[in-house]
C-alpha positions in Angstrom: 146.3 124.9 19.5 150.0 124.9 20.4 151.4 127.0 17.6 149.1 128.3 14.9 151.9 128.5 12.3 153.6 125.2 13.3 152.4 123.3 10.2 154.1 126.0 8.0 157.3 126.1 10.0 158.2 122.5 10.6 158.5 119.6 8.2 157.4 116.0 9.1 160.4 114.2 10.6 160.5 110.6 11.9 162.8 109.4 14.6 166.3 108.1 13.7 166.7 104.4 13.1 169.6 102.1 13.5 171.5 101.3 10.3 170.4 98.4 8.2 173.6 96.5 9.0 173.2 96.9 12.7 169.5 96.1 13.0 169.8 92.9 11.0 172.2 91.6 13.7 169.5 91.5 16.4 165.7 91.1 17.0 165.5 94.3 19.1 163.4 97.4 18.2 165.6 99.8 16.3 163.6 103.1 16.2 165.0 105.8 18.5 163.1 108.4 20.4 162.6 112.1 19.3 164.7 114.7 21.1 162.5 117.1 23.2 162.8 119.7 20.5 161.8 117.3 17.7 158.8 116.1 19.7 157.7 119.6 20.4 158.0 120.6 16.7 156.1 117.6 15.5 153.2 118.3 17.9 153.3 121.9 16.7 152.4 120.7 13.2 148.9 119.8 14.3 146.5 122.4 12.9 143.7 121.8 15.4 141.3 121.7 12.5 137.7 122.8 12.9 136.7 119.4 11.7 139.5 116.9 12.8 139.1 114.1 10.2 141.9 112.2 12.1 139.1 111.3 14.6 137.1 109.5 12.0 140.2 107.9 10.5 141.0 106.3 13.9 138.7 103.4 14.7 139.2 104.2 18.4 138.2 107.8 18.0 141.4 109.1 19.6 141.2 112.8 20.6 144.2 113.7 18.6 144.4 117.5 18.3 143.9 117.8 22.1 146.8 115.4 23.0 149.0 117.1 20.4 148.3 120.4 22.1 149.1 119.0 25.5 152.4 117.6 24.1 153.4 121.0 22.7 152.7 122.7 26.0 154.6 120.0 28.0 151.4 118.9 29.8 152.4 115.3 29.9 149.9 114.0 32.4 147.1 115.7 30.5 148.4 114.2 27.2 148.4 110.7 28.8 144.9 111.1 30.2 143.5 112.3 26.9 145.2 109.5 24.9 144.1 106.7 27.3 140.6 107.9 27.5 140.0 106.2 24.2 143.0 103.7 23.9 144.0 101.1 26.4 147.3 100.3 24.8 149.0 103.2 23.0 152.3 101.3 23.5 151.0 98.8 21.0 149.3 101.0 18.5 152.2 103.5 18.6 154.5 100.7 17.3 152.4 98.6 14.9 149.3 100.4 13.8 149.3 101.4 10.1 148.0 104.8 11.3 144.7 105.4 9.3 144.5 108.6 11.4 147.5 110.0 9.5 145.8 109.2 6.1 142.8 111.3 7.3 144.9 114.2 8.6 143.8 117.5 7.0 147.4 118.6 6.6 147.9 115.5 4.5 145.8 116.9 1.7 148.9 118.7 0.3 151.7 118.2 2.9 153.1 115.2 4.8 150.6 114.5 7.6 151.3 115.0 11.4 153.4 112.1 12.8 150.5 111.0 15.1 151.6 107.5 15.6 155.1 108.5 16.9 153.7 111.2 19.1 151.3 108.6 20.6 154.1 106.2 21.4 156.1 109.0 23.0 153.2 110.1 25.2 152.8 106.6 26.7 156.5 105.9 27.1 156.9 109.3 28.9 153.9 108.4 31.0 155.6 105.1 32.1 158.9 106.9 32.7 157.2 109.6 34.9 155.2 106.9 36.7 151.8 108.3 35.8 150.8 104.7 35.0 150.0 102.5 38.0 147.7 99.6 38.7 144.4 100.8 40.0 142.5 97.8 41.5 138.7 98.3 41.9 137.6 97.4 45.5 133.9 97.7 44.9 133.1 94.4 43.1 129.9 93.5 41.2 130.1 89.8 41.9 129.8 89.0 38.2 132.3 86.7 36.5 133.4 87.1 32.9 135.5 84.8 30.8 137.5 86.2 27.9 138.8 83.6 25.4 141.9 84.9 23.6 144.5 87.3 24.9 145.2 89.2 21.7 144.5 93.0 21.5 140.7 92.5 21.4 140.7 90.2 24.4 143.1 92.3 26.4 141.0 95.5 25.7 137.8 93.8 26.8 139.5 92.4 30.0 141.0 95.8 30.8 137.6 97.5 30.5 135.6 94.9 32.4 138.0 94.7 35.3 137.8 98.5 36.0 134.1 98.3 36.6 134.4 95.6 39.2 133.8 92.4 37.4 136.0 89.3 37.9 137.8 88.6 34.7 139.6 85.4 33.6 141.4 85.4 30.3 142.0 82.0 28.6 145.0 81.7 26.3 146.0 78.6 24.4 149.7 79.6 24.1 152.2 79.6 27.0 152.2 83.4 27.4 149.5 86.1 26.9 149.4 88.4 24.0 148.0 86.4 21.1 149.2 87.8 17.8 151.1 90.6 19.5 153.4 88.0 21.1 153.5 85.3 18.5 152.8 87.0 15.3 154.5 90.5 15.4 158.3 90.2 15.2 160.3 91.4 18.2 162.0 94.0 16.1 158.6 95.7 15.6 157.2 95.1 19.1 159.6 94.0 21.9 157.9 91.5 24.1 158.8 93.4 27.3 156.3 95.9 26.2 153.6 93.3 26.4 154.9 91.9 29.7 154.8 95.4 31.2 151.1 95.7 30.4 150.2 92.2 31.4 151.8 92.8 34.8 149.7 95.9 35.3 146.5 94.0 34.4 147.3 91.2 36.8 147.9 93.8 39.6 144.4 95.1 38.8 142.9 91.7 39.2 142.8 90.1 35.7 143.6 86.3 35.9 145.4 84.8 32.9 145.2 81.1 32.3 147.8 80.1 29.7 148.2 76.7 28.0 144.4 76.6 28.2 142.7 76.0 24.8 139.0 76.1 25.4 137.3 73.4 23.4 140.4 71.2 23.6 142.3 70.7 26.9 139.7 72.9 28.6 136.1 71.8 27.9 133.8 74.5 26.7 131.3 73.5 29.4 133.7 75.2 31.9 132.5 78.5 30.5 129.0 77.8 32.0 130.3 78.9 35.4 130.7 82.5 34.1 128.0 85.2 33.9 129.2 86.3 30.5 131.8 85.1 27.9 133.8 87.2 25.3 135.1 85.3 22.3 138.2 87.1 21.1 140.2 84.3 19.5 141.1 86.0 16.3 141.1 84.9 12.7 143.6 82.1 12.7 142.9 79.9 9.6 145.4 81.1 6.9 144.5 81.2 3.2 146.2 78.3 1.5 147.7 78.0 -2.0 146.5 74.7 -3.3 148.7 74.3 -6.4 150.8 71.3 -7.5 153.8 70.7 -5.2 152.1 72.2 -2.1 153.2 69.1 -0.1 156.9 69.6 -0.7 159.1 70.3 2.4 159.9 74.0 2.5 156.4 75.4 1.9 155.0 76.9 5.1 152.4 79.3 6.3 153.9 82.7 7.3 152.6 82.4 10.9 154.3 79.0 11.4 157.6 80.8 10.6 157.0 84.0 12.5 155.5 82.3 15.6 158.4 79.9 15.8 161.0 82.7 15.6 159.2 84.7 18.3 159.3 81.6 20.6 163.0 81.2 19.8 163.7 84.8 20.8 161.6 84.4 23.9 163.2 81.1 25.0 159.8 79.4 24.7 159.9 75.7 23.7 158.2 74.5 20.5 157.8 70.9 19.2 157.9 71.6 15.5 160.9 71.1 13.3 162.9 74.3 12.8 161.9 76.5 9.9 164.9 78.6 9.1 165.8 80.9 6.1 169.5 80.7 6.7 171.4 80.3 3.4 168.2 79.8 1.4 166.5 81.5 -1.5 163.3 82.7 0.2 160.0 83.5 -1.6 157.3 85.3 0.4 153.9 85.1 -1.4 151.7 88.0 -0.3 152.4 91.7 -0.2 151.0 92.8 3.1 152.4 93.4 6.6 152.7 89.7 7.4 154.7 89.2 4.3 156.9 92.2 5.2 157.5 90.6 8.6 158.7 87.4 6.9 161.1 89.5 4.9 162.6 91.1 7.9 162.9 87.8 9.8 164.4 86.0 6.8 167.1 88.7 6.5 168.0 88.3 10.2 168.3 84.5 9.6 170.8 85.2 6.9 168.8 84.2 3.8 170.7 83.9 0.5 168.0 86.0 -1.2 164.5 87.3 -0.3 161.8 87.9 -2.9 158.3 89.0 -2.3 155.5 88.3 -4.8 152.1 90.0 -5.0 149.2 88.9 -7.2 147.9 92.5 -7.6 149.7 95.1 -9.7 152.1 97.6 -8.1 150.1 100.2 -6.2 150.5 103.9 -7.0 152.8 106.2 -5.0 150.1 108.9 -4.6 146.4 109.0 -4.3 144.2 108.4 -7.3 140.6 109.2 -8.1 139.7 105.8 -6.6 141.1 106.7 -3.2 140.3 110.3 -2.4 141.2 112.0 0.9 140.4 111.3 3.7 139.9 107.6 2.8 142.7 105.2 3.7 144.7 104.9 0.4 146.2 101.7 -1.0 149.6 103.1 -1.9 153.0 101.6 -2.4 154.4 101.0 1.0 158.1 100.4 1.6 158.6 99.1 5.1 161.8 99.0 7.2 162.0 95.3 6.4 162.0 96.0 2.6 164.8 98.5 3.3 166.9 95.7 4.7 166.9 93.8 1.4 164.2 92.3 -0.8 163.3 91.9 -4.4 159.6 92.9 -4.9 157.6 91.8 -7.9 153.9 92.6 -8.6 151.4 91.0 -10.9 152.8 87.5 -10.4 150.9 84.2 -10.5 152.3 81.1 -8.8 151.6 78.0 -10.9 153.4 75.2 -9.1 156.1 74.4 -6.5 159.0 72.3 -7.8 160.7 69.6 -5.7 163.6 67.2 -5.9 163.5 63.4 -5.6 163.6 63.6 -1.8 160.4 65.8 -1.6 162.3 69.0 -0.8 161.4 72.3 -2.4 163.9 73.5 -5.0 162.0 76.0 -7.1 158.7 77.7 -8.0 157.0 78.1 -11.4 155.5 81.5 -12.0 153.8 83.6 -14.7 153.3 87.3 -15.2 149.8 88.7 -15.0 148.3 91.5 -17.1 145.5 93.4 -15.2 142.6 95.2 -16.7 141.5 98.3 -14.9 138.1 100.1 -14.5 137.5 103.7 -15.2 139.0 104.7 -11.9 142.2 102.8 -12.5 141.3 99.9 -10.1 142.4 96.4 -11.1 139.4 94.2 -11.9 140.6 91.1 -13.6 143.8 89.5 -15.0 145.1 87.3 -17.8 148.3 85.4 -17.9 151.0 87.0 -20.1 151.7 84.5 -22.9 155.3 83.3 -22.9 156.2 84.7 -19.5 156.1 81.4 -17.5 159.4 80.6 -15.9 161.0 78.8 -12.9 162.9 80.4 -10.1 165.2 78.6 -7.6 163.7 78.6 -4.1 164.2 76.5 -1.0 161.7 78.2 1.3 158.3 79.6 0.5 156.2 81.5 3.1 152.5 81.9 2.4 151.4 85.3 3.7 148.1 85.7 1.9 145.9 86.6 4.8 143.4 84.7 6.9 140.0 83.2 6.2 138.2 82.9 9.5 138.6 81.7 13.1 139.1 78.0 13.9 135.7 76.3 14.0 136.6 73.0 15.5 136.5 72.8 19.3 135.3 76.0 21.0 132.9 77.4 18.4 131.3 74.1 17.5 130.9 73.1 21.2 129.3 76.5 22.0 127.0 76.2 19.0 127.4 79.9 18.0 126.1 80.9 14.5 128.6 81.8 11.8 128.2 84.4 9.1 128.7 83.8 5.4 132.5 84.3 5.7 132.9 81.8 8.5 133.3 84.4 11.3 131.2 84.4 14.5 127.9 86.1 13.7 127.3 89.2 15.8 126.2 92.7 14.8 128.7 95.5 15.2 127.6 97.7 18.0 125.9 94.8 19.7 128.6 92.1 19.7 126.2 89.5 21.1 126.2 86.0 19.5 123.3 83.7 18.9 124.1 82.2 22.4 122.7 84.8 24.8 125.5 85.4 27.3 128.2 84.9 24.7 129.7 87.9 23.0 132.5 88.3 20.4 134.9 91.0 19.3 137.9 91.5 17.1 139.0 89.5 14.1 136.9 86.5 15.2 133.8 88.7 14.5 134.9 91.2 11.8 137.5 89.1 10.0 141.2 89.8 9.5 141.8 93.5 10.4 144.0 96.0 12.2 145.2 96.0 15.8 143.4 99.4 16.3 140.1 97.8 15.2 140.7 94.9 17.6 141.2 97.2 20.5 138.2 99.3 19.5 135.9 96.2 19.3 137.2 94.8 22.6 136.3 98.1 24.3 132.9 98.4 22.7 132.1 94.7 23.4 133.1 95.2 27.0 130.6 98.0 27.4 127.8 95.8 25.9 128.8 93.0 28.3 128.6 95.4 31.2 125.2 96.6 30.1 124.0 93.0 29.8 125.3 92.2 33.4 124.3 95.4 35.1 121.5 96.9 33.0 123.6 100.0 32.3 127.3 100.8 31.9 129.6 103.6 32.9 132.2 102.5 30.4 132.8 105.2 27.8 131.8 104.7 24.2 133.9 105.8 21.3 130.9 107.9 20.2 131.0 109.9 23.5 131.9 113.6 23.2 134.9 114.6 25.3 135.6 118.1 26.5 139.2 118.9 27.3 138.9 122.6 27.2 
């Protein structure tokens, strides 16, 4: 380990951010880099535990103590090689992953955990700066062709793995640029799109072909996939959960992704046909307390909203672990994001009864009620009742529904392929196998497991690629996340 007493000497410190006033003026990233000394000190906090629970906390199985040790010693190329042995895209996870590894950090039992996510981002950015990262085309080809449908993190990870073992890979993307949810779901102030473009350029130089504006099952017939030796379905979970209450039809009620995607296209100078959805000068209500809702808050503030309020059906989460969420499990704690810091009223235990409109069909308010939650013996909410006399109406001209996603789109591609679905409407495939009911068709990411994290999508894309390679070649040299790495 880098410094045996580092965890006792140094406190957890996160990089400096631009002021709220400054960052609300742009859509650029606003988190600065560590100084060399700060980065060294943060890496020194890693205890190199006998049993590193951070490994199990990370769906990718990142080899975290080893890359922390390399950072502390200034062995940047070693740190880069260790990190990318399990993670194709640290520049994405280092910016937008909720860092379940940090929740599992042993130091986190009674101290703030190691700043693993920030160290990861610094490793990859230093690697780019020092030109460790170059396209490495494979010249020995297998002659096998693979189609990947969807260019989100799962599809990109599958493509990146398959191209490096010599298969020809074509990625189909229905939008005008690759990236999926990374490009048209995550706001630019959390993930600048030049970060995606930089990675896509490398993948193209290695031989991956991207076909954009190509929606398989619509303007591209699913029969075109028959020309490939294998197919990976990585289209994500795209059907949002709706709120079917009176007034849902009023102008001003939108799904969160309609709002976020449009703004990302606006920033990226990409055309869109839909009518502008703008928060400027409006009372905005975001329904849903997760990361997507937080992204709507940050975007609304940059639009110049009159007010921003975020509702959550569930009660307010605790600030510290309870008996229901012991270490090293990922805890459902109160999370205040940078977007919340920029201005937002947050209310918990709120039920939305109806949307209220004017005579022209435009939204003007929302009728809500307080909810009282009953808890079980571990303090977990189990059921609610409406609080008598608490019903009231709030003024509101824009509502953004950010209540999660149900399943992938069934019409078009999935129906034409005839793949079986599970009970939740996702594509049926066993984890660890990833093969659908249609023999040469595989699936990975949110399309298979349901709405999840970017780190899970990359993990599934990698593991699915290995199964595709085994299917095509009878064996695979692609590493598994269950492999044991020795960096001594």
